[in-house]
N, C-alpha and C positions, 0 to 999 in steps of 0.2 A: 719074975715072968710067970705067966699063967701055966705054961706047960714046959718044964725044963727039958723034957725028952725031945720036944720039937727043936729047941735051940741046940741041944747036943748033936742032933742028927741033921741039922739044917742043910749043911753043904752036901750031904749025901742025897737029900731030897731034891736039891737043885740039880744034881747030876742025874738022878733017876728020871726026872721029868723033863730034863733038858730046858729048864726055865730060861727064858730070854730076858726077863725083867724081874728084878728082885725088889720087893717093896716092903716098907716097914716104918713104923713110928720111930722117932729117934731113940727111945729107950730099948727097943728091940734091936736096932742096928748096933747100939752100944753093947748090948749083951753078946752079940755075935763076935765082937772084938776079942772075947775071951775064949772063943772056940776056934782052934786051928783049922784052916781049910785043908780037909783031908779027903777031898774028892775033886773030880774034874768039873770045874764050873765055867769052862770056856764057852758054854752056850750063852751065858749071861752077857748081854750087850750093855746094860746100864741098870741103875737102881733108882728108885724113887722114895721120897720120904715126905711126910706131912703130919698134920695133927698138932704139932708144936714145933718150936724153933729147934733146928738141928745144930748142936754145938759144933763149932768149927773144928775142934780137936777130934771129935768123933768122925766127922766127914773126912778129914784128911787121913786119919788112920784107917778108916774103912776102905777108902779108895785105894790106898797103898796095899792093903791086905788082899782085896778082891780084884783089883785091876779094873773095876767098873766106876764110872763117874756117877755121882748122886745128883739127880734132878729133883729139886724141891717143888712142892705143890701147895696151893692154898685152897681150901674149900670151906663151905659153911652150910649148915642145914638150910638156912634161909635163902640160899642161892641154888638150891637143888643140886648141890655137889660142888664142882670145881668153880673157882673164880679165876685162878691163874695157874700156869704151869711153866716150868723151865723146860723149853723144848728139847726133846731128845736129839733133834737134828743139829743142835749147836752145842758148843762146850758150855757146861754149866758155870754159873757165877755163884760161888759159895755165898750163902746168906740171902740170896735172892729167891723168892718164891715164883719167879718167872714173869711172864707177860700175861696180860689179860686174855681171856678166851674171846673168840669172835662173838659179836653181838652183846658183849658184856662191857660196860663202861665202869672204870674204876677211877675215882677222883680222890686225891688226898687233899683235904681241906684244912684251912687254918681254924683253930678253935679259939673263940673269943672268951674273955674273962667270964661272961655271963653264961657260957656253955653253948652258945649258938655257933653254928658252922658258918664260916666265911668263904672267901674266895679260894681258888685252888692254890696249893703250895707250889713253889718253884722246885726244880729238881734238888734232891738232897735236903730239903726242908721237911722236918717231921710235922705231921698233922694227923687228922683222923681220916681213916680210910672209909670211903663211901662207895657203894656198888649199886648199879642200875642195869636193867636188862630184862629180857623176856623170861629169864630163869629165876628172877628174884621174886620172893613172896609178895603178894599184895598186902599182907598184914597177918597178924596173929589172930587165932580164933577168939582168944580172950582180949577184947578190945582195949582193956586197960594197959596191956603190954605194948600197944602201938604208939603210945605217947613217947615221942623222941626217937623211936626206932626208924620211922620212915619220915624223911625230910625232903621236901621238894622233889619227890620221885626217886630218891636214893635211900638205900638202906644204910643207916649209920651202924657200922660194924663195931664201933667202940674200940677198935684196934688202932694203935699209933703206928704209922707207916711213913715211908717216903719212896719216891721213885728216883731213878737216875735219868740221864739225858736220853737213853734209848728206850725208856718206858718200862724198864724192869721194876718190879715191886719188891720192897724190902719191909719186913715187919720189924718195928722198933720197940714194941712193948704193948 
């Protein structure tokens, strides 16, 4: 961790500022598992995590230790921030990065042998995540990087993903 003093005193910081939301990348949340909760963190309503996949074991242990549910998020620089979020108003589904934001369209597409993107995948079928919406970049300044990145008005994230029947998004690789 960059600053072990922060990790060591994290729960006291939550108590002092009466934080209602605790956020962190999975490695930071995992580091907190080694720090006993030595403060009143009852102000915390939930936690959020993003930037990489949250290991299930970390999520389960963290939730048990803090009493807060972890809601996962997905964001990309090319989308101006968030793509999807596991809503705080519902129980989180571990492993899901939530549902797409309003005005953002997320389509998981089949990948052909030649690398082209095909039709939308069925629920639970792994494909390539593509994103469209007013928040998505129109392209990169270096035009040579646009080849393959934007296809049919969608940003090809390069991430393998799938959705469930309720539209929740899961990153598969």
